[in-house]
C-alpha positions as CSV (number, residue, x, y, z in Angstrom):
1,M,3.1,10.5,10.3
2,H,1.3,8.1,7.8
3,L,-2.0,8.3,6.6
4,I,-4.4,5.7,5.2
5,L,-6.9,6.6,3.6
6,D,-10.8,4.8,3.2
7,C,-12.7,6.2,0.4
8,D,-15.6,5.5,-2.2
9,P,-14.7,7.6,-5.5
10,G,-16.7,10.0,-5.8
11,H,-16.1,12.9,-7.5
12,D,-14.1,14.5,-3.9
13,D,-12.9,11.8,-2.6
14,A,-11.3,11.8,-5.8
15,F,-9.4,15.2,-5.1
16,A,-8.8,14.3,-1.5
17,L,-6.7,11.4,-2.3
18,L,-5.1,13.9,-5.0
19,I,-4.4,16.1,-2.2
20,A,-3.1,13.9,0.2
21,G,-0.9,12.0,-2.9
22,A,1.0,15.8,-3.4
23,S,1.3,16.1,0.4
24,K,5.0,13.8,1.2
25,E,4.8,15.4,4.5
26,L,1.2,13.6,5.1
27,G,3.0,10.7,4.5
28,L,0.2,8.1,2.6
29,T,1.5,4.9,2.7
30,G,-2.2,3.5,0.7
31,V,-5.8,3.3,-0.3
32,T,-7.8,2.0,1.0
33,T,-12.4,0.9,-0.6
34,V,-15.4,1.3,0.0
35,A,-19.0,1.0,-0.8
36,G,-21.0,4.5,-1.2
37,N,-21.3,6.7,-3.0
38,S,-21.6,3.5,-5.4
39,Y,-20.9,-0.3,-5.7
40,L,-17.2,-1.7,-4.3
41,H,-16.1,-2.9,-7.8
42,N,-17.1,1.3,-9.1
43,T,-15.1,2.7,-6.5
44,S,-11.9,0.7,-6.5
45,R,-11.6,1.2,-10.5
46,N,-12.2,5.3,-10.1
47,A,-9.8,5.1,-6.7
48,R,-7.0,3.4,-9.5
49,T,-8.4,5.8,-12.4
50,I,-7.4,8.5,-10.4
51,L,-3.8,7.4,-9.3
52,D,-3.3,6.6,-12.3
53,L,-4.0,10.0,-14.2
54,F,-1.0,11.4,-12.3
55,D,1.3,8.5,-11.9
56,I,1.4,8.3,-8.4
57,D,2.3,4.9,-7.1
58,L,0.1,3.9,-4.3
59,P,-1.2,0.5,-3.6
60,V,-5.1,0.4,-3.4
61,F,-7.1,-3.1,-1.4
62,A,-10.7,-3.6,-1.3
63,G,-12.6,-3.3,1.4
64,R,-16.4,-4.4,2.1
65,E,-18.1,-4.4,-0.4
66,K,-22.2,-3.8,1.3
67,P,-22.8,-2.6,5.1
68,L,-22.5,-3.9,7.8
69,L,-26.1,-5.1,8.2
70,R,-28.4,-2.8,6.5
71,N,-28.7,-3.4,2.4
72,I,-26.5,-1.0,-0.1
73,V,-27.4,2.8,-0.6
74,I,-25.4,4.4,-3.0
75,A,-25.6,7.2,-4.6
76,P,-26.0,7.6,-8.7
77,D,-28.2,10.9,-8.7
78,I,-25.3,12.3,-7.3
79,H,-22.3,11.0,-8.7
80,G,-23.6,8.7,-12.0
81,Q,-23.8,5.3,-12.5
82,S,-19.9,4.7,-12.2
83,G,-19.5,6.8,-9.5
84,L,-17.3,9.7,-10.9
85,E,-19.3,10.1,-14.3
86,G,-18.6,13.4,-16.5
87,A,-15.1,13.3,-18.1
88,N,-12.7,10.8,-20.0
89,L,-11.1,9.3,-17.6
90,P,-8.2,7.4,-19.3
91,A,-8.5,2.8,-19.0
92,M,-7.2,2.2,-15.6
93,K,-3.8,0.1,-15.3
94,R,-2.8,-0.6,-12.2
95,P,-4.7,-4.0,-9.9
96,I,-5.8,-4.3,-7.4
97,E,-4.3,-5.9,-4.1
98,K,-4.5,-9.1,-3.1
99,T,-4.4,-7.8,0.4
100,N,-8.1,-7.4,1.9
101,A,-8.4,-3.6,3.0
102,V,-9.0,-4.3,6.1
103,Q,-6.2,-6.6,6.8
104,F,-4.1,-3.9,5.1
105,M,-5.2,-1.3,7.7
106,A,-4.3,-3.7,10.7
107,E,-1.2,-4.3,9.6
108,T,0.1,-1.0,9.0
109,I,-0.8,0.1,12.7
110,E,1.4,-2.7,13.6
111,K,4.1,-1.4,12.0
112,Y,4.1,2.1,12.5
113,D,3.2,4.3,15.8
114,D,1.7,7.1,14.0
115,V,-0.5,6.4,11.5
116,T,-3.8,8.5,11.2
117,L,-6.5,7.3,9.5
118,V,-8.5,9.3,7.3
119,A,-12.4,8.0,6.5
120,T,-13.9,9.4,3.3
121,G,-17.1,7.4,2.8
122,P,-19.2,4.9,4.7
123,L,-17.3,3.5,8.2
124,T,-18.0,0.4,7.1
125,N,-14.5,-0.7,6.8
126,V,-13.2,1.2,9.9
127,A,-15.6,-0.8,11.9
128,L,-14.7,-3.8,10.9
129,L,-10.9,-3.1,11.9
130,I,-12.0,-2.4,15.3
131,L,-14.2,-5.1,15.9
132,M,-11.9,-7.2,14.5
133,H,-8.3,-5.9,15.9
134,P,-9.7,-4.6,18.7
135,H,-5.9,-4.6,20.0
136,L,-4.6,-1.3,17.8
137,I,-7.3,1.4,19.3
138,H,-5.6,2.4,21.1
139,K,-2.4,2.4,18.1
140,L,-4.5,4.7,16.1
141,N,-3.4,8.7,16.4
142,S,-6.9,9.5,15.1
143,I,-9.4,9.0,12.8
144,V,-10.1,11.7,10.5
145,L,-13.2,11.2,8.9
146,M,-16.0,13.6,6.8
147,G,-19.9,12.3,7.9
148,G,-22.8,13.7,9.9
149,G,-24.3,16.7,10.0
150,I,-24.4,19.5,13.1
151,S,-28.1,21.1,11.7
152,F,-29.4,18.8,8.8
153,G,-28.4,16.5,6.8
154,N,-28.3,16.0,2.5
155,V,-30.1,11.9,2.7
156,T,-33.3,13.3,5.3
157,P,-33.7,16.1,6.7
158,V,-31.2,15.3,9.5
159,S,-28.9,12.3,8.3
160,E,-25.7,13.0,6.3
161,F,-25.3,9.9,3.7
162,N,-21.5,8.4,4.6
163,I,-23.0,7.8,8.2
164,F,-27.1,7.3,6.5
165,A,-25.2,4.7,4.6
166,D,-24.0,2.6,7.1
167,A,-24.7,4.1,10.3
168,E,-24.7,1.0,13.0
169,A,-20.6,1.4,11.4
170,A,-20.8,4.8,12.8
171,K,-21.5,3.8,15.8
172,I,-18.8,1.5,16.3
173,V,-16.3,3.4,15.4
174,F,-18.1,6.6,17.6
175,E,-18.2,5.0,20.6
176,S,-14.9,3.3,20.1
177,G,-12.7,5.4,21.8
178,V,-10.2,6.4,19.3
179,P,-9.4,9.6,18.7
180,I,-12.0,11.6,16.2
181,V,-12.3,14.6,13.7
182,M,-15.6,14.6,12.5
183,V,-15.6,16.7,9.4
184,P,-20.1,18.0,9.3
185,L,-22.2,19.2,6.0
186,D,-21.9,21.9,8.3
187,L,-18.1,22.6,7.5
188,T,-17.8,21.4,4.2
189,H,-21.0,24.1,3.1
190,Q,-18.2,26.4,4.0
191,V,-16.2,26.0,0.8
192,I,-18.4,25.8,-2.6
193,V,-16.4,25.4,-5.6
194,T,-17.5,27.4,-8.4
195,D,-16.9,28.4,-11.8
196,E,-14.0,30.6,-11.0
197,E,-12.5,27.8,-9.2
198,I,-13.4,24.8,-11.7
199,F,-12.3,27.5,-14.6
200,R,-8.5,27.6,-12.7
201,I,-8.1,24.0,-11.9
202,R,-8.4,23.5,-16.3
203,S,-5.7,26.2,-16.7
204,L,-3.8,24.4,-15.2
205,G,-3.1,21.4,-18.1
206,Q,-4.5,19.1,-19.8
207,K,-4.7,16.4,-17.6
208,F,-6.5,19.4,-15.6
209,E,-9.9,19.3,-17.9
210,I,-10.5,15.7,-16.9
211,L,-11.0,17.5,-13.7
212,S,-12.8,20.1,-14.5
213,D,-14.7,17.9,-16.3
214,L,-16.0,16.3,-13.2
215,L,-16.4,18.8,-11.3
216,I,-19.3,20.6,-14.1
217,F,-20.8,16.9,-13.7
218,F,-20.6,17.1,-9.9
219,K,-22.1,20.9,-10.1
220,S,-24.8,20.2,-12.1
221,A,-25.8,17.1,-9.7
222,Y,-26.0,19.3,-7.1
223,K,-28.7,21.8,-8.8
224,K,-30.3,19.4,-10.3
225,V,-31.1,17.5,-6.7
226,F,-30.1,20.5,-4.1
227,G,-31.2,23.3,-6.3
228,I,-28.5,25.2,-4.7
229,E,-25.5,27.1,-6.9
230,G,-22.0,25.8,-7.1
231,V,-20.5,22.5,-5.4
232,P,-19.4,21.7,-1.3
233,L,-15.4,19.9,-2.1
234,H,-16.8,17.8,1.2
235,D,-14.0,14.8,1.5
236,P,-10.8,17.3,0.5
237,C,-11.9,19.3,3.7
238,T,-9.8,16.2,5.8
239,V,-7.1,16.4,4.2
240,M,-6.6,20.0,4.6
241,Y,-7.4,19.7,8.4
242,L,-4.3,18.0,8.4
243,L,-2.0,19.9,6.4
244,S,-3.4,23.4,7.8
245,P,-5.6,22.7,10.8
246,E,-5.2,25.8,11.9
247,I,-7.8,27.8,9.2
248,F,-10.2,25.9,11.1
249,E,-12.0,26.4,13.9
250,S,-14.1,23.4,16.2
251,K,-14.6,22.2,20.0
252,E,-15.5,19.4,21.5
253,Y,-18.7,17.5,21.7
254,H,-20.9,14.4,22.1
255,V,-21.6,12.4,19.3
256,D,-24.2,10.1,19.0
257,I,-25.8,8.1,16.2
258,E,-29.0,7.5,15.7
259,T,-29.4,3.8,14.7
260,K,-33.3,2.7,15.7
261,G,-35.6,6.1,14.5
262,E,-38.1,5.9,12.3
263,L,-37.2,9.8,11.0
264,T,-33.8,9.7,12.2
265,Y,-31.8,7.3,11.0
266,G,-28.3,7.5,10.6
267,Q,-28.1,11.5,12.3
268,T,-25.0,12.2,14.4
269,V,-26.5,14.0,17.6
270,V,-24.3,16.3,18.3
271,D,-24.5,17.3,21.9
272,L,-23.8,20.8,21.4
273,W,-25.2,22.2,25.6
274,N,-23.8,18.6,27.0
275,T,-27.7,18.5,27.6
276,S,-26.8,14.3,28.2
277,G,-23.4,14.8,30.5
278,K,-21.6,12.6,28.3
279,K,-17.9,13.2,28.0
280,A,-16.2,14.5,24.6
281,N,-16.1,11.7,22.0
282,A,-15.3,13.7,18.5
283,R,-13.4,17.1,17.7
284,V,-16.1,18.8,15.5
285,L,-15.2,21.2,12.5
286,L,-17.2,24.2,12.6
287,S,-15.6,27.2,10.0
288,V,-12.8,27.4,8.3
289,K,-11.0,30.3,6.4
290,R,-12.5,29.7,3.0
291,E,-9.5,31.8,0.8
292,R,-6.6,30.4,2.4
293,F,-8.4,26.7,2.0
294,F,-8.4,27.5,-1.7
295,Q,-4.7,28.4,-1.4
296,I,-3.6,25.6,0.1
297,F,-5.6,23.7,-2.4
298,F,-4.5,25.3,-4.9
299,E,-0.7,25.0,-4.0
300,K,-1.1,21.2,-3.6
301,I,-3.0,20.2,-6.9
302,S,-0.6,22.5,-8.7
303,L,2.3,20.2,-7.5
304,L,0.5,17.0,-9.4
305,K,1.9,19.4,-12.8
306,G,5.6,18.5,-12.3
307,V,4.1,14.6,-12.1
């Protein structure tokens, strides 16, 4: 496998990035960034800072700084003004690559025949890849994305942030014909980080204290905004699916993206009963074995101790 991680760090993106970087079997070739949880200059810096923290040698390519059509939407109430608040992060060392994110994606897909694209932010870069390089669509193994919800949203009652931030891009991706694995809120809210996991991360060593501080901030933001105890580990679910698909239950559905509704913009309309008669276009993750998830999570995170 050759993996590209397109992200918008973001607290949970940071952990997805670290797990992917620690899992050599995934063949992570590079990291691309997009505006989402914060502005592009922040998400690009945050990705490099997290990689620098554990000396993970991967190039970072900046992508699109705004959605395809709409005004930019960010999430400072959840991730802070920088997109990665809550810890004393070291100064960033590595430069951003000169190649654009979409160009890097295209060149990587051209080079290899087994590329999987993981997207943990708005789908703007991925949509541009599809629009600008349609001849490469058939070469992609799959797109594994964190986005959407079956029964609820987290920006509006029915819309999840990544899809809401650029629903037009999401519509292009879901209609592209590329095999899609969708990781919805219904799944990620089954993987709640509690104080127990935060303490366990802190106990791994000095660098991990920074990670636990990030989670403390993230958890506090969720308590303030949503009134829930603990925080869902959204984005790492994408990487964990690639590592251990057997711990997830899923089913194939047709998923439409709402781009015109007054109350439903950004909704992932999952056709549970096939009332539309449309062919399934996504494998939707429905449940996960939480205990096994965290066993694997800590196995991978612990590999970074020796870095």
